[in-house]
N, CA, C and O of each residue as an XYZ file, in Angstrom:
676
protein
N      17.881    -12.881     17.850
C      17.723    -11.424     17.836
C      18.317    -10.811     16.571
O      17.792     -9.829     16.046
N      19.413    -11.395     16.085
C      20.043    -10.868     14.881
C      19.114    -10.984     13.670
O      19.123    -10.119     12.794
N      18.311    -12.053     13.621
C      17.362    -12.234     12.530
C      16.304    -11.137     12.551
O      15.967    -10.575     11.509
N      15.784    -10.835     13.728
C      14.774     -9.787     13.859
C      15.345     -8.425     13.471
O      14.670     -7.619     12.831
N      16.589     -8.180     13.862
C      17.238     -6.920     13.509
C      17.372     -6.796     11.993
O      17.102     -5.735     11.429
N      17.788     -7.874     11.334
C      17.899     -7.865      9.874
C      16.540     -7.613      9.231
O      16.439     -6.905      8.229
N      15.508     -8.192      9.809
C      14.140     -8.012      9.324
C      13.733     -6.540      9.399
O      13.242     -5.980      8.420
N      13.938     -5.919     10.556
C      13.550     -4.508     10.735
C      14.422     -3.573      9.901
O      13.931     -2.569      9.384
N      15.694     -3.886      9.766
C      16.574     -3.076      8.925
C      16.134     -3.168      7.467
O      16.164     -2.174      6.742
N      15.727     -4.359      7.041
C      15.230     -4.535      5.670
C      13.997     -3.673      5.421
O      13.873     -3.041      4.372
N      13.092     -3.650      6.387
C      11.888     -2.825      6.256
C      12.263     -1.341      6.200
O      11.745     -0.593      5.371
N      13.168     -0.926      7.090
C      13.577      0.480      7.133
C      14.248      0.911      5.829
O      13.937      1.976      5.297
N      15.164      0.093      5.313
C      15.840      0.448      4.066
C      14.873      0.468      2.895
O      14.991      1.306      2.001
N      13.922     -0.449      2.900
C      12.929     -0.472      1.833
C      12.068      0.789      1.880
O      11.741      1.365      0.842
N      11.709      1.207      3.074
C      10.921      2.430      3.235
C      11.698      3.644      2.711
O      11.136      4.505      2.035
N      12.975      3.698      3.025
C      13.819      4.803      2.541
C      13.945      4.758      1.016
O      13.774      5.774      0.342
N      14.245      3.574      0.482
C      14.435      3.442     -0.966
C      13.153      3.790     -1.723
O      13.193      4.542     -2.697
N      12.006      3.241     -1.275
C      10.747      3.564     -1.940
C      10.382      5.032     -1.765
O       9.770      5.628     -2.650
N      10.753      5.617     -0.633
C      10.516      7.044     -0.427
C      11.271      7.889     -1.444
O      10.742      8.870     -1.968
N      12.501      7.501     -1.715
C      13.307      8.211     -2.717
C      12.700      8.047     -4.103
O      12.593      9.014     -4.857
N      12.302      6.823     -4.439
C      11.676      6.568     -5.741
C      10.401      7.408     -5.882
O      10.161      8.023     -6.921
N       9.598      7.423     -4.828
C       8.347      8.184     -4.882
C       8.604      9.683     -5.035
O       7.959     10.351     -5.843
N       9.550     10.204     -4.254
C       9.839     11.641     -4.308
C      10.464     12.048     -5.638
O      10.178     13.126     -6.160
N      11.305     11.194     -6.177
C      12.049     11.536     -7.388
C      11.283     11.263     -8.679
O      11.389     12.022     -9.643
N      10.501     10.162     -8.694
C       9.902      9.735     -9.955
C       8.379      9.677     -9.963
O       7.749     10.024    -10.962
N       7.784      9.238     -8.852
C       6.333      9.032     -8.866
C       5.569     10.331     -8.625
O       4.720     10.706     -9.434
N       5.862     11.027     -7.513
C       5.115     12.240     -7.205
C       5.261     13.335     -8.263
O       4.262     13.972     -8.597
N       6.456     13.585     -8.805
C       6.546     14.634     -9.835
C       5.614     14.390    -11.026
O       5.133     15.340    -11.645
N       5.362     13.130    -11.342
C       4.454     12.815    -12.435
C       2.995     12.925    -11.994
O       2.167     13.484    -12.714
N       2.683     12.396    -10.821
C       1.289     12.389    -10.358
C       0.764     13.792    -10.057
O      -0.411     14.076    -10.291
N       1.612     14.657     -9.547
C       1.150     15.985     -9.134
C       0.656     16.828    -10.304
O      -0.073     17.798    -10.099
N       1.040     16.474    -11.516
C       0.621     17.220    -12.694
C      -0.695     16.709    -13.281
O      -1.257     17.326    -14.187
N      -1.176     15.596    -12.770
C      -2.380     14.981    -13.330
C      -3.633     15.405    -12.575
O      -3.583     15.820    -11.417
N      -4.737     15.286    -13.260
C      -6.035     15.466    -12.617
C      -6.226     14.330    -11.611
O      -5.583     13.286    -11.717
N      -7.101     14.534    -10.650
C      -7.265     13.598     -9.539
C      -7.470     12.151    -10.011
O      -6.744     11.258     -9.572
N      -8.427     11.910    -10.879
C      -8.711     10.540    -11.322
C      -7.509      9.922    -12.026
O      -7.205      8.747    -11.824
N      -6.827     10.711    -12.851
C      -5.659     10.203    -13.571
C      -4.485      9.926    -12.630
O      -3.686      9.025    -12.883
N      -4.383     10.691    -11.560
C      -3.317     10.468    -10.582
C      -3.631      9.270     -9.695
O      -2.718      8.552     -9.287
N      -4.897      9.043     -9.392
C      -5.281      7.917     -8.537
C      -5.165      6.572     -9.257
O      -4.875      5.550     -8.635
N      -5.392      6.581    -10.561
C      -5.440      5.332    -11.326
C      -4.213      4.437    -11.117
O      -4.401      3.272    -10.765
N      -2.975      4.896    -11.309
C      -1.837      3.978    -11.123
C      -1.683      3.515     -9.665
O      -1.232      2.398     -9.413
N      -2.055      4.364     -8.721
C      -1.964      3.980     -7.309
C      -2.964      2.873     -7.002
O      -2.643      1.912     -6.302
N      -4.169      3.011     -7.526
C      -5.193      1.993     -7.296
C      -4.846      0.681     -7.993
O      -5.092     -0.398     -7.455
N      -4.279      0.776     -9.180
C      -3.853     -0.447     -9.880
C      -2.815     -1.191     -9.044
O      -2.903     -2.408     -8.883
N      -1.844     -0.472     -8.520
C      -0.831     -1.097     -7.665
C      -1.484     -1.807     -6.477
O      -1.143     -2.949     -6.169
N      -2.414     -1.135     -5.818
C      -3.047     -1.707     -4.622
C      -4.028     -2.827     -4.955
O      -4.424     -3.579     -4.065
N      -4.422     -2.949     -6.202
C      -5.295     -4.073     -6.578
C      -4.546     -5.406     -6.473
O      -5.169     -6.468     -6.492
N      -3.224     -5.357     -6.362
C      -2.420     -6.568     -6.201
C      -2.301     -7.012     -4.737
O      -1.567     -7.951     -4.432
N      -3.008     -6.351     -3.853
C      -2.925     -6.713     -2.441
C      -3.544     -8.074     -2.143
O      -3.478     -8.545     -1.008
N      -4.139     -8.704     -3.136
C      -4.618    -10.067     -2.951
C      -3.474    -11.003     -2.579
O      -3.709    -12.092     -2.056
N      -2.230    -10.584     -2.846
C      -1.065    -11.413     -2.513
C      -0.980    -11.691     -1.020
O      -0.322    -12.647     -0.608
N      -1.635    -10.871     -0.202
C      -1.651    -11.115      1.229
C      -2.306    -12.439      1.601
O      -2.082    -12.960      2.694
N      -3.120    -12.987      0.689
C      -3.725    -14.297      0.949
C      -2.664    -15.383      1.112
O      -2.953    -16.454      1.646
N      -1.452    -15.119      0.661
C      -0.361    -16.094      0.810
C      -0.075    -16.393      2.277
O       0.477    -17.446      2.596
N      -0.447    -15.470      3.182
C      -0.248    -15.712      4.613
C      -1.088    -16.884      5.113
O      -0.847    -17.396      6.206
N      -2.067    -17.311      4.328
C      -2.948    -18.409      4.723
C      -2.555    -19.744      4.098
O      -3.194    -20.759      4.375
N      -1.527    -19.767      3.268
C      -1.175    -20.971      2.525
C      -0.099    -21.774      3.260
O       1.045    -21.334      3.374
N      -0.477    -22.955      3.757
C       0.522    -23.807      4.425
C       1.650    -24.166      3.453
O       1.410    -24.436      2.276
N       2.843    -24.164      3.952
C       4.005    -24.442      3.113
C       4.644    -23.178      2.580
O       5.856    -23.125      2.373
N       3.824    -22.154      2.357
C       4.361    -20.865      1.957
C       4.841    -20.138      3.205
O       5.892    -19.497      3.206
N       4.056    -20.250      4.260
C       4.423    -19.695      5.568
C       4.648    -20.854      6.537
O       4.198    -21.974      6.297
N       5.339    -20.572      7.615
C       5.585    -21.575      8.643
C       4.276    -21.994      9.298
O       3.353    -21.190      9.432
N       4.205    -23.228      9.695
C       2.989    -23.727     10.355
C       2.752    -23.041     11.697
O       1.637    -23.073     12.219
N       3.793    -22.419     12.261
C       3.608    -21.728     13.541
C       3.446    -20.210     13.376
O       3.598    -19.457     14.338
N       3.137    -19.770     12.153
C       2.819    -18.354     11.952
C       1.563    -18.059     12.761
O       0.563    -18.762     12.614
N       1.589    -17.037     13.612
C       0.412    -16.735     14.437
C      -0.833    -16.507     13.571
O      -0.838    -15.651     12.687
N      -1.881    -17.282     13.838
C      -3.081    -17.201     13.005
C      -3.776    -15.847     13.123
O      -4.401    -15.390     12.165
N      -3.676    -15.201     14.280
C      -4.291    -13.876     14.422
C      -3.680    -12.909     13.418
O      -4.395    -12.127     12.791
N      -2.362    -12.960     13.264
C      -1.691    -12.111     12.276
C      -2.071    -12.537     10.860
O      -2.455    -11.704     10.039
N      -1.964    -13.832     10.577
C      -2.190    -14.346      9.215
C      -3.585    -13.995      8.711
O      -3.736    -13.496      7.595
N      -4.602    -14.253      9.526
C      -5.973    -13.982      9.096
C      -6.233    -12.485      8.949
O      -6.850    -12.048      7.978
N      -5.766    -11.715      9.904
C      -5.964    -10.271      9.844
C      -5.302     -9.671      8.607
O      -5.909     -8.873      7.893
N      -4.055    -10.063      8.363
C      -3.323     -9.524      7.213
C      -3.938     -9.979      5.893
O      -4.112     -9.177      4.976
N      -4.260    -11.247      5.801
C      -4.787    -11.788      4.546
C      -6.142    -11.191      4.198
O      -6.347    -10.721      3.079
N      -7.068    -11.208      5.149
C      -8.412    -10.716      4.856
C      -8.450     -9.193      4.744
O      -9.225     -8.646      3.961
N      -7.627     -8.518      5.514
C      -7.536     -7.068      5.367
C      -7.029     -6.681      3.995
O      -7.514     -5.726      3.389
N      -6.038     -7.437      3.501
C      -5.484     -7.150      2.174
C      -6.479     -7.441      1.056
O      -6.573     -6.673      0.099
N      -7.215     -8.532      1.164
C      -8.151     -8.845      0.080
C      -9.279     -7.812      0.038
O      -9.754     -7.453     -1.040
N      -9.702     -7.339      1.200
C     -10.715     -6.272      1.220
C     -10.134     -5.003      0.599
O     -10.817     -4.315     -0.159
N      -8.874     -4.690      0.916
C      -8.228     -3.510      0.321
C      -8.130     -3.649     -1.198
O      -8.362     -2.682     -1.923
N      -7.792     -4.835     -1.681
C      -7.692     -5.060     -3.129
C      -9.052     -4.867     -3.797
O      -9.147     -4.251     -4.859
N     -10.101     -5.396     -3.171
C     -11.452     -5.245     -3.727
C     -11.858     -3.771     -3.754
O     -12.407     -3.290     -4.745
N     -11.583     -3.058     -2.657
C     -11.904     -1.625     -2.621
C     -11.117     -0.844     -3.671
O     -11.654      0.072     -4.294
N      -9.847     -1.200     -3.869
C      -9.028     -0.532     -4.895
C      -9.631     -0.758     -6.278
O      -9.709      0.170     -7.083
N     -10.053     -1.980     -6.553
C     -10.662     -2.282     -7.853
C     -12.003     -1.555     -8.024
O     -12.295     -1.032     -9.099
N     -12.806     -1.525     -6.968
C     -14.079     -0.799     -7.043
C     -13.850      0.692     -7.293
O     -14.551      1.309     -8.095
N     -12.874      1.259     -6.608
C     -12.554      2.673     -6.820
C     -12.070      2.903     -8.248
O     -12.458      3.878     -8.893
N     -11.234      2.015     -8.731
C     -10.690      2.122    -10.086
C     -11.810      2.087    -11.128
O     -11.834      2.891    -12.060
N     -12.724      1.153    -10.954
C     -13.844      1.023    -11.890
C     -14.756      2.241    -11.837
O     -15.302      2.657    -12.859
N     -14.923      2.814    -10.646
C     -15.873      3.916    -10.491
C     -15.243      5.299    -10.610
O     -15.934      6.299    -10.414
N     -13.959      5.386    -10.923
C     -13.306      6.697    -11.040
C     -13.992      7.663    -12.004
O     -14.027      8.862    -11.726
N     -14.533      7.195    -13.115
C     -15.192      8.157    -14.014
C     -16.433      8.813    -13.416
O     -16.933      9.799    -13.956
N     -16.928      8.280    -12.318
C     -18.150      8.796    -11.697
C     -17.813      9.482    -10.379
O     -16.718      9.309     -9.843
N     -18.751     10.254     -9.866
C     -18.545     10.955     -8.595
C     -18.286      9.973     -7.456
O     -17.554     10.285     -6.516
N     -18.880      8.800     -7.541
C     -18.691      7.803     -6.482
C     -17.252      7.293     -6.429
O     -16.831      6.752     -5.407
N     -16.503      7.454     -7.498
C     -15.127      6.976     -7.549
C     -14.243      7.607     -6.489
O     -13.440      6.919     -5.858
N     -14.384      8.909     -6.288
C     -13.580      9.597     -5.274
C     -13.995      9.144     -3.875
O     -13.151      8.977     -2.995
N     -15.292      8.947     -3.678
C     -15.775      8.476     -2.375
C     -15.207      7.090     -2.079
O     -14.724      6.839     -0.975
N     -15.265      6.197     -3.055
C     -14.735      4.843     -2.850
C     -13.215      4.886     -2.700
O     -12.650      4.092     -1.947
N     -12.551      5.792     -3.399
C     -11.098      5.946     -3.233
C     -10.772      6.383     -1.802
O      -9.784      5.928     -1.226
N     -11.586      7.250     -1.237
C     -11.391      7.650      0.157
C     -11.582      6.450      1.092
O     -10.783      6.224      2.001
N     -12.637      5.697      0.856
C     -12.891      4.508      1.690
C     -11.721      3.542      1.576
O     -11.233      3.031      2.584
N     -11.267      3.290      0.341
C     -10.108      2.418      0.148
C      -8.893      2.965      0.894
O      -8.203      2.217      1.587
N      -8.629      4.254      0.758
C      -7.437      4.846      1.378
C      -7.468      4.704      2.897
O      -6.460      4.363      3.516
N      -8.607      4.962      3.480
C      -8.738      4.831      4.937
C      -8.586      3.371      5.368
O      -7.854      3.063      6.308
N      -9.292      2.474      4.663
C      -9.210      1.056      4.993
C      -7.793      0.526      4.759
O      -7.212     -0.132      5.621
N      -7.253      0.826      3.579
C      -5.941      0.293      3.210
C      -4.843      0.720      4.170
O      -3.979     -0.083      4.523
N      -4.868      1.973      4.592
C      -3.865      2.462      5.535
C      -4.061      1.817      6.900
O      -3.101      1.360      7.520
N      -5.303      1.781      7.366
C      -5.592      1.154      8.665
C      -5.182     -0.319      8.646
O      -4.657     -0.832      9.634
N      -5.420     -0.989      7.534
C      -5.052     -2.402      7.412
C      -3.548     -2.605      7.537
O      -3.108     -3.532      8.217
N      -2.754     -1.753      6.894
C      -1.304     -1.882      6.977
C      -0.807     -1.659      8.401
O       0.033     -2.410      8.896
N      -1.328     -0.623      9.058
C      -0.926     -0.379     10.441
C      -1.416     -1.487     11.373
O      -0.730     -1.851     12.329
N      -2.601     -2.019     11.092
C      -3.112     -3.136     11.890
C      -2.214     -4.367     11.736
O      -1.982     -5.087     12.707
N      -1.714     -4.611     10.536
C      -0.818     -5.756     10.326
C       0.453     -5.604     11.159
O       0.931     -6.574     11.748
N       1.003     -4.386     11.211
C       2.180     -4.155     12.054
C       1.836     -4.410     13.523
O       2.608     -5.035     14.250
N       0.679     -3.923     13.947
C       0.254     -4.121     15.333
C       0.078     -5.612     15.626
O       0.585     -6.114     16.630
N      -0.640     -6.316     14.751
C      -0.893     -7.744     14.965
C       0.406     -8.545     14.989
O       0.554     -9.468     15.790
N       1.342     -8.195     14.117
C       2.631     -8.895     14.085
C       3.375     -8.688     15.396
O       3.921     -9.635     15.962
N       3.395     -7.466     15.871
C       4.076     -7.155     17.121
C       3.374     -7.823     18.308
O       4.020     -8.419     19.169
N       2.054     -7.713     18.338
C       1.260     -8.276     19.434
C       1.395     -9.799     19.498
O       1.426    -10.371     20.588
N       1.476    -10.456     18.344
C       1.575    -11.917     18.285
C       3.008    -12.409     18.475
O       3.238    -13.614     18.571
N       3.977    -11.487     18.531
C       5.372    -11.891     18.669
C       5.911    -12.556     17.419
O       6.720    -13.481     17.497
N       5.465    -12.086     16.271
C       5.887    -12.655     14.983
C       7.400    -12.645     14.849
O       8.053    -11.635     15.110
N       7.939    -13.762     14.446
C       9.367    -13.878     14.147
C       9.514    -13.922     12.624
O       8.715    -14.560     11.938
N      10.520    -13.254     12.111
C      10.703    -13.134     10.655
C      10.699    -14.491      9.962
O      10.150    -14.620      8.867
N      11.297    -15.497     10.575
C      11.368    -16.818      9.961
C      10.015    -17.485      9.784
O       9.877    -18.386      8.957
N       9.021    -17.063     10.541
C       7.684    -17.641     10.418
C       6.998    -17.221      9.120
O       6.022    -17.841      8.698
N       7.501    -16.191      8.504
C       6.892    -15.694      7.272
C       7.193    -16.560      6.060
O       6.465    -16.507      5.069
N       8.249    -17.352      6.123
C       8.594    -18.199      4.996
C       8.777    -17.385      3.726
O       9.460    -16.361      3.714
N       8.147    -17.867      2.652
C       8.271    -17.213      1.352
C       7.595    -15.842      1.306
O       7.838    -15.070      0.378
N       6.752    -15.530      2.291
C       6.084    -14.224      2.299
C       6.950    -13.138      2.934
O       6.495    -12.007      3.105
N       8.177    -13.465      3.279
C       9.106    -12.497      3.883
C       9.194    -11.213      3.045
O       9.346    -10.119      3.589
N       9.097    -11.359      1.731
C       9.219    -10.201      0.844
C       8.042     -9.233      0.977
O       8.174     -8.061      0.626
N       6.903     -9.695      1.473
C       5.739     -8.805      1.561
C       5.999     -7.658      2.540
O       5.874     -6.498      2.147
N       6.360     -7.940      3.821
C       6.611     -6.802      4.716
C       7.922     -6.076      4.447
O       8.059     -4.911      4.820
N       8.887     -6.732      3.811
C      10.183     -6.081      3.602
C      10.284     -5.324      2.279
O      11.117     -4.427      2.152
N       9.469     -5.660      1.310
C       9.543     -4.993      0.007
C       8.223     -4.318     -0.379
O       8.207     -3.159     -0.793
N       7.137     -5.046     -0.240
C       5.849     -4.565     -0.724
C       5.173     -3.581      0.240
O       4.684     -2.535     -0.187
N       5.144     -3.910      1.531
C       4.442     -3.048      2.494
C       5.013     -1.629      2.536
O       4.232     -0.679      2.575
N       6.339     -1.438      2.529
C       6.834     -0.053      2.485
C       6.347      0.711      1.243
O       5.998      1.888      1.335
N       6.325      0.050      0.102
C       5.800      0.686     -1.109
C       4.316      1.021     -0.940
O       3.868      2.098     -1.334
N       3.564      0.099     -0.358
C       2.140      0.348     -0.156
C       1.905      1.513      0.805
O       1.016      2.334      0.580
N       2.692      1.584      1.865
C       2.555      2.699      2.810
C       2.817      4.040      2.132
O       2.071      5.000      2.326
N       3.865      4.096      1.349
C       4.217      5.344      0.671
C       3.153      5.730     -0.358
O       2.782      6.899     -0.464
N       2.670      4.751     -1.108
C       1.663      5.081     -2.114
C       0.307      5.384     -1.468
O      -0.501      6.103     -2.056
N       0.044      4.849     -0.271
C      -1.163      5.263      0.462
C      -1.044      6.741      0.802
O      -2.008      7.496      0.668
N       0.143      7.152      1.243
C       0.371      8.569      1.541
C       0.195      9.438      0.311
O      -0.405     10.511      0.384
N       0.715      8.982     -0.818
C       0.537      9.737     -2.061
C      -0.940      9.816     -2.436
O      -1.410     10.846     -2.919
N      -1.664      8.726     -2.212
C      -3.100      8.718     -2.507
C      -3.847      9.750     -1.682
O      -4.716     10.453     -2.197
N      -3.505      9.844     -0.389
C      -4.140     10.876      0.449
C      -3.795     12.264     -0.058
O      -4.640     13.159     -0.074
N      -2.562     12.434     -0.468
C      -2.151     13.747     -0.973
C      -2.936     14.124     -2.226
O      -3.358     15.270     -2.385
N      -3.125     13.150     -3.112
C      -3.904     13.394     -4.324
C      -5.355     13.699     -3.967
O      -5.955     14.620     -4.521
N      -5.915     12.924     -3.042
C      -7.312     13.129     -2.660
C      -7.535     14.483     -1.994
O      -8.588     15.097     -2.171
N      -6.555     14.950     -1.234
C      -6.689     16.222     -0.523
C      -6.360     17.440     -1.382
O      -6.733     18.566     -1.055
N      -5.665     17.197     -2.468
C      -5.221     18.279     -3.326
C      -6.386     18.830     -4.138
O      -7.108     18.081     -4.797
N      -6.560     20.144     -4.083
C      -7.571     20.807     -4.904
C      -6.876     21.271     -6.174
O      -6.001     22.136     -6.142
N      -7.279     20.685     -7.282
C      -6.596     21.009     -8.527
C      -7.373     22.041     -9.324
O      -8.590     21.962     -9.497
N      -6.626     22.985     -9.786
C      -7.146     23.993    -10.685
C      -6.651     23.598    -12.071
O      -5.444     23.522    -12.299
N      -7.565     23.347    -12.992
C      -7.191     22.854    -14.313
C      -6.187     23.785    -14.995
O      -5.221     23.304    -15.588
N      -6.384     25.073    -14.929
C      -5.460     25.989    -15.612
C      -4.081     25.958    -14.948
O      -3.072     26.100    -15.638
N      -4.014     25.775    -13.626
C      -2.718     25.704    -12.949
C      -1.959     24.458    -13.373
O      -0.740     24.490    -13.542
N      -2.691     23.355    -13.545
C      -2.045     22.117    -13.996
C      -1.524     22.294    -15.407
O      -0.409     21.874    -15.719
N      -2.325     22.913    -16.264
C      -1.885     23.124    -17.649
C      -0.685     24.054    -17.714
O       0.228     23.826    -18.507
N      -0.671     25.108    -16.886
C       0.455     26.036    -16.858
C       1.723     25.326    -16.394
O       2.790     25.537    -16.969
N       1.625     24.495    -15.371
C       2.822     23.803    -14.879
C       3.364     22.835    -15.918
O       4.571     22.595    -15.963
N       2.495     22.273    -16.756
C       2.974     21.383    -17.821
C       3.730     22.174    -18.873
O       4.720     21.696    -19.426
N       3.256     23.404    -19.153
C       3.932     24.216    -20.157
C       5.271     24.735    -19.655
O       6.186     24.951    -20.449
N       5.398     24.936    -18.349
C       6.647     25.411    -17.779
C       7.705     24.325    -17.719
O       8.901     24.611    -17.758
N       7.260     23.076    -17.624
C       8.221     21.954    -17.474
C       8.924     21.612    -18.753
O       9.750     20.700    -18.779
């Protein structure tokens, strides 16, 4: 039980730490940018979600890692990475925002599904092996940046207001 507690505390502290980083450094910069320019660094970050495929690599994870969790997390992440790259490539076009929305919805649902699958399968932290860092370090960052992505997508930007705020800063 102590191992599981350490696991959940690690996730909670990572969420808090990344939240502070996002509030202090990431959002103040992104909020001044036009939508496509603000989405670009978020999509680049999420293009690294291919790392979730590590859940399928024997020796990296324990042989008793629940396969329902491993497959769901790995394939959900690779689809999210592909969608992030497609959105990134198509940002200069009108379809870019549409694909960014699809990525945001899929990517967020995938992260919450991974939490559900882990809980449902009775995942123990030790079963993660070398991938322990993914839910304790990477997933909190991904959750926060998914939230920032929704905020950027929902924000209606007025070009003159953005320019004025840059001159005031």
